[in-house]
C-alpha distance (Angstrom), angle and dihedral (degrees) to the residues before:
residue distance angle dihedral
M1 . . .
K2 3.76 . .
G3 3.77 127.9 .
V4 3.76 130.6 40.0
L5 3.77 107.3 -26.1
L6 3.80 106.8 -149.3
V7 3.77 113.2 -158.9
I8 3.78 115.6 -171.7
L9 3.79 97.8 -120.4
G10 3.78 93.1 -169.7
F11 3.79 90.0 76.2
F12 3.78 90.0 50.5
A13 3.80 90.3 47.8
L14 3.77 89.3 56.8
Q15 3.78 87.5 58.8
L16 3.80 91.6 49.0
L17 3.78 93.5 48.6
A18 3.78 95.2 47.9
Q19 3.79 111.3 124.1
N20 3.77 97.8 -144.3
D21 3.79 143.6 -4.8
D22 3.80 92.4 -90.7
S23 3.82 90.2 72.4
L24 3.80 90.1 55.3
K25 3.76 102.9 45.3
T26 3.74 142.8 44.1
E27 3.78 109.1 -139.6
V28 3.77 106.1 -147.9
E29 3.78 90.4 175.4
K30 3.77 135.9 -17.2
N31 3.78 94.9 -84.1
F32 3.81 99.9 37.0
R33 3.81 124.9 70.4
A34 3.79 132.4 174.9
Y35 3.82 125.9 -154.5
P36 3.83 116.9 -167.3
L37 3.81 123.2 -157.9
P38 3.82 129.0 179.0
V39 3.79 120.7 -123.3
V40 3.80 114.3 -148.2
Y41 3.79 126.6 154.8
Y42 3.79 144.0 141.0
T43 3.80 132.7 -138.9
P44 3.82 130.4 164.2
E45 3.83 89.4 -115.7
T46 3.78 96.6 51.7
R47 3.81 104.3 20.5
F48 3.81 108.6 -152.5
A49 3.78 118.4 -4.1
F50 3.79 124.3 -166.0
G51 3.76 130.2 -170.3
A52 3.77 146.3 111.8
V53 3.77 141.5 -115.5
T54 3.79 129.0 -158.4
L55 3.78 125.8 -160.9
F56 3.81 115.1 -148.9
N57 3.79 114.2 -157.9
F58 3.82 122.4 -171.7
R59 3.80 149.3 126.9
F60 3.76 122.6 -119.6
K61 3.78 118.6 -108.2
G62 3.77 111.5 -78.1
E63 3.81 95.4 20.5
S64 3.79 116.3 129.8
A65 3.79 123.7 -121.6
E66 3.82 88.1 -111.2
S67 3.82 92.6 60.5
R68 3.79 118.7 94.5
N69 3.78 116.8 -90.0
S70 3.79 120.6 -111.6
Q71 3.77 122.6 -139.4
F72 3.77 145.6 172.8
Q73 3.77 135.9 -175.2
L74 3.78 132.0 -139.2
G75 3.78 114.9 -162.7
G76 3.74 142.5 157.4
A77 3.78 143.3 165.8
Y78 3.79 140.5 -169.5
T79 3.80 125.2 -153.1
Q80 3.78 134.4 -150.2
N81 3.81 87.2 -112.2
D82 3.82 91.2 62.4
Q83 3.81 94.1 -103.7
M84 3.79 122.2 145.0
L85 3.77 136.9 -163.2
F86 3.79 131.5 -177.1
Y87 3.79 123.8 -179.5
A88 3.79 139.5 175.6
P89 3.82 117.8 -177.6
Y90 3.80 115.8 -178.6
Q91 3.82 141.9 -171.6
F92 3.81 119.2 -170.9
F93 3.80 129.1 -176.1
L94 3.81 117.6 -168.5
K95 3.80 138.5 -179.9
E96 3.82 95.0 21.1
N97 3.83 92.7 -46.8
K98 3.81 94.0 -48.0
Y99 3.81 90.7 124.2
N100 3.80 127.1 39.6
I101 3.81 116.7 -169.6
F102 3.79 118.4 177.7
G103 3.78 142.9 152.8
Q104 3.78 139.6 99.7
F105 3.77 146.3 -96.1
Y106 3.77 122.0 -151.9
Y107 3.77 146.9 154.5
Y108 3.81 123.5 -152.9
N109 3.78 128.2 -172.8
Y110 3.74 93.4 -178.5
S111 3.78 152.8 126.9
Y112 3.80 127.2 -112.0
N113 3.76 138.2 -174.4
F114 3.79 117.1 -120.3
Y115 3.81 118.3 -156.8
G116 3.78 99.2 -178.3
V117 3.80 131.4 -104.8
G118 3.78 124.9 -68.8
N119 3.77 132.2 -5.1
D120 3.80 101.3 -63.7
V121 3.82 96.8 75.2
P122 3.85 112.8 101.9
K123 3.80 110.3 -95.4
D124 3.80 91.6 -123.7
Y125 3.82 94.1 51.1
E126 3.80 114.3 120.8
E127 3.78 136.5 155.7
L128 3.78 131.8 -179.9
Y129 3.79 125.8 -133.1
F130 3.80 135.6 175.3
V131 3.78 124.0 -136.5
N132 3.81 145.4 170.9
I133 3.81 113.9 -139.7
P134 3.80 126.6 -177.8
R135 3.82 105.7 -175.7
I136 3.80 135.9 -170.4
R137 3.81 124.4 -171.2
I138 3.81 118.5 179.1
N139 3.81 126.3 174.6
A140 3.80 118.5 176.9
T141 3.81 116.6 -178.2
Q142 3.80 136.6 169.1
L143 3.78 129.8 -153.6
V144 3.83 106.7 -110.0
R145 3.80 97.9 172.1
K146 3.80 136.4 -10.0
N147 3.84 109.4 -40.8
L148 3.82 92.1 -14.2
Y149 3.81 121.5 114.4
F150 3.79 127.1 -177.2
G151 3.78 129.4 -174.2
F152 3.79 147.0 109.1
R153 3.77 137.6 -65.2
Y154 3.80 126.8 -150.3
W155 3.82 122.9 -167.5
F156 3.79 127.0 -174.1
D157 3.80 128.2 177.2
E158 3.78 129.8 169.0
F159 3.81 99.4 -160.4
D160 3.80 103.4 -166.8
I161 3.81 110.1 179.7
Q162 3.80 109.3 -155.2
E163 3.78 103.8 179.0
T164 3.81 138.9 3.9
E165 3.79 135.3 -173.4
E166 3.79 117.0 -91.5
N167 3.81 113.6 -101.7
G168 3.80 91.8 8.8
L169 3.79 126.1 134.2
L170 3.80 90.8 -101.1
S171 3.80 97.5 46.8
Q172 3.82 89.4 49.8
N173 3.80 90.9 48.6
L174 3.80 91.8 -124.6
V175 3.81 96.2 144.2
E176 3.80 132.4 54.5
G177 3.82 111.1 -93.4
A178 3.80 95.5 20.4
D179 3.82 89.6 138.7
G180 3.80 93.0 49.9
G181 3.77 121.9 -124.9
T182 3.77 146.7 173.8
I183 3.78 124.4 -60.2
S184 3.80 117.2 -159.9
S185 3.79 120.1 165.6
L186 3.79 137.4 163.7
G187 3.77 123.7 -172.0
F188 3.77 148.8 133.6
V189 3.78 131.7 -77.0
A190 3.81 130.3 -169.9
L191 3.80 121.0 -165.3
Y192 3.78 130.7 -168.3
D193 3.80 109.0 -166.7
S194 3.81 121.4 175.6
R195 3.82 96.1 151.3
D196 3.80 114.9 139.8
N197 3.83 89.5 -140.8
Y198 3.78 125.0 6.7
N199 3.82 95.0 -152.2
Y200 3.82 95.0 54.9
P201 3.81 111.1 1.2
E202 3.78 118.7 -163.7
K203 3.78 98.2 178.4
G204 3.78 139.6 9.7
A205 3.80 132.1 50.8
W206 3.80 142.5 -91.9
F207 3.81 120.4 -151.9
E208 3.80 126.0 176.5
I209 3.81 126.0 -172.5
L210 3.80 116.8 -171.4
A211 3.80 136.3 -172.6
L212 3.81 110.9 -179.9
P213 3.83 120.3 175.4
N214 3.79 115.7 -162.9
R215 3.80 109.3 -157.3
K216 3.78 138.9 177.9
E217 3.80 86.8 -135.2
L218 3.82 86.2 67.5
G219 3.81 92.0 52.7
S220 3.80 97.2 -90.7
D221 3.78 125.0 139.5
F222 3.81 90.5 -143.0
N223 3.79 138.8 53.2
F224 3.79 115.5 -143.0
I225 3.79 140.9 118.1
R226 3.78 128.9 -133.5
F227 3.80 125.8 -152.5
S228 3.78 121.9 -174.1
L229 3.79 141.1 172.8
D230 3.80 121.7 -161.3
Y231 3.82 118.6 -179.1
V232 3.81 126.8 177.1
K233 3.80 125.1 -180.0
Y234 3.81 123.7 -168.3
H235 3.81 123.5 -155.9
K236 3.81 122.5 -172.9
V237 3.81 100.6 -146.1
A238 3.82 97.1 177.8
S239 3.78 137.2 -10.5
K240 3.82 91.6 -77.1
S241 3.81 102.2 21.4
V242 3.82 129.9 85.0
F243 3.81 128.1 -178.7
V244 3.82 117.2 -158.8
V245 3.81 131.3 -169.3
N246 3.81 124.6 -167.6
L247 3.84 125.0 -166.9
F248 3.80 115.4 -171.5
G249 3.79 132.4 177.6
V250 3.82 135.2 171.2
S251 3.81 132.4 -174.2
N252 3.80 125.3 -176.5
F253 3.79 124.9 -169.2
G254 3.80 125.6 -168.5
E255 3.81 133.9 21.2
V256 3.81 99.1 -16.5
P257 3.83 116.9 -177.0
F258 3.79 114.1 -135.0
N259 3.82 93.0 -112.8
E260 3.83 91.3 58.7
M261 3.80 97.1 47.3
A262 3.78 121.8 112.4
F263 3.80 110.6 -92.2
I264 3.78 145.4 -173.4
G265 3.80 120.7 -129.6
G266 3.78 142.8 45.9
R267 3.77 135.1 96.4
S268 3.82 98.0 -48.9
K269 3.83 110.0 22.4
M270 3.82 112.4 59.9
R271 3.79 99.6 -22.2
G272 3.79 110.7 -146.5
Y273 3.80 96.3 55.6
Y274 3.78 127.4 88.1
E275 3.81 109.2 -104.6
G276 3.79 104.3 -90.2
R277 3.82 95.7 13.5
F278 3.82 86.8 140.6
R279 3.80 121.3 22.8
D280 3.80 140.2 164.4
K281 3.80 141.5 135.5
H282 3.81 94.3 -76.9
L283 3.80 132.6 40.1
W284 3.79 141.1 174.3
M285 3.79 126.7 -171.9
V286 3.81 140.0 174.7
Q287 3.80 121.6 -164.9
A288 3.80 133.7 176.7
E289 3.78 133.0 -173.3
W290 3.80 136.1 -172.9
R291 3.81 113.0 -149.9
Q292 3.78 119.1 -163.9
E293 3.79 129.2 -176.3
I294 3.80 106.9 -144.1
K295 3.79 110.7 -179.6
G296 3.76 133.3 -26.0
K297 3.80 108.6 -35.3
I298 3.80 95.9 -13.6
G299 3.80 123.7 100.8
A300 3.79 139.6 163.7
V301 3.80 137.4 -149.8
A302 3.79 139.2 -162.8
F303 3.79 119.4 -161.1
G304 3.77 142.8 177.1
G305 3.77 140.5 173.1
V306 3.77 147.5 175.0
G307 3.80 130.1 -152.0
G308 3.77 147.7 150.3
V309 3.81 144.8 -159.8
A310 3.80 132.5 -140.8
S311 3.81 140.7 177.9
E312 3.82 91.2 -129.6
I313 3.79 130.2 25.8
N314 3.79 92.3 -119.1
N315 3.83 91.4 50.9
F316 3.80 97.3 74.0
E317 3.79 109.8 124.6
L318 3.79 131.4 -174.1
N319 3.80 93.0 -130.6
N320 3.82 90.0 59.1
T321 3.79 95.4 57.1
V322 3.80 119.8 105.5
P323 3.82 130.8 -157.3
S324 3.78 132.4 -143.9
A325 3.80 134.1 -173.1
G326 3.76 140.3 173.0
V327 3.78 151.7 143.9
G328 3.78 135.6 -119.3
I329 3.77 147.0 179.1
R330 3.79 130.0 -129.5
Y331 3.78 135.6 -152.4
R332 3.81 119.0 -162.9
M333 3.81 107.3 -135.4
D334 3.79 97.8 173.5
E335 3.79 118.6 29.1
S336 3.80 97.7 -172.8
D337 3.83 94.5 55.7
K338 3.84 95.0 25.5
I339 3.80 96.6 -125.6
N340 3.81 115.0 171.5
I341 3.76 137.8 -166.7
R342 3.80 107.3 -139.4
L343 3.78 130.2 -157.0
D344 3.83 113.1 -173.0
Y345 3.78 134.7 177.7
G346 3.80 117.0 -160.9
V347 3.79 133.8 179.4
G348 3.80 134.1 -164.2
L349 3.79 140.2 169.2
Y350 3.82 127.2 -56.6
G351 3.80 93.7 33.4
S352 3.81 94.0 -58.9
S353 3.81 118.6 155.5
G354 3.77 139.4 149.7
I355 3.80 143.2 -170.8
Y356 3.80 117.2 -146.6
L357 3.80 126.3 -165.7
T358 3.79 114.9 178.9
F359 3.80 147.1 113.6
G360 3.79 123.8 -75.3
E361 3.78 134.5 5.5
A362 3.80 126.2 -53.3
F363 3.82 92.0 -119.9
């Protein structure tokens, strides 16, 4: 969401000033905890938006304390412009980490800014469009050898564009997917996960390789295939310091609608840019972050990144790369599972900036 994102910091301060975990969570039973967090922001497209999100953290019955915790979120918001969003990301570990099932469900009745495709669009170009999006993301993987998971991924989107700006790229149907459409894809995912803790890793690595065909035979309106590599390495520099590096690349081949292209921006990939500020068929990105525990439950981070998009793999150029940087603070809600609330502020080129208040780390 573009513009100045105003987060009501008083709510976050209440979290920081809490005296103990009992003020932050509702313990339904010994192995099930809920952490509520308000959602308040402002953008020119939505005006004020109000809502809430709750993180549920637990282990399935019979799982040992040494197994990884499972969690899901339930969140929603309503804006002054009568827009709604509901979302439920989830991450489940079963049978002592033998199975890892993760993804998200959400529905958006929302507005977005579109900045065009590629690097040739003027940097000040921007158009607004309105869309309904029911979305399903399902990943089901099984441990096949130490730290290595293999399984399938299913994606479904019903991208129903309701309104576009007159004389814009979308209204003139000048980009693929300008009329909206259905996305339905089924493919394979391989994960290498040696992190010591997936909520706040201090050492180890996470590496995902994805091949995701999107076919009309699956009910899609488009035929294309997506390949991606996502690698994160964690280094414990000192007892309270962690340095993290993230390498990310995406390549799409076929008739790719604009809403499914690789993009820069958002709360995890190049914070400081509006989600989708730059988009095209191919993308590369490098990010790094320094995480520092300060005192008690309080921590801080500094981060930066650089990335670029291109219509063809051999079209990447140094003068089309963009940087981002920022800082953030952390509050440790759950010490045993190392679950943090994060508040980040990122900046990029062309006056881009963003404030992000959410659960967990960016990568």
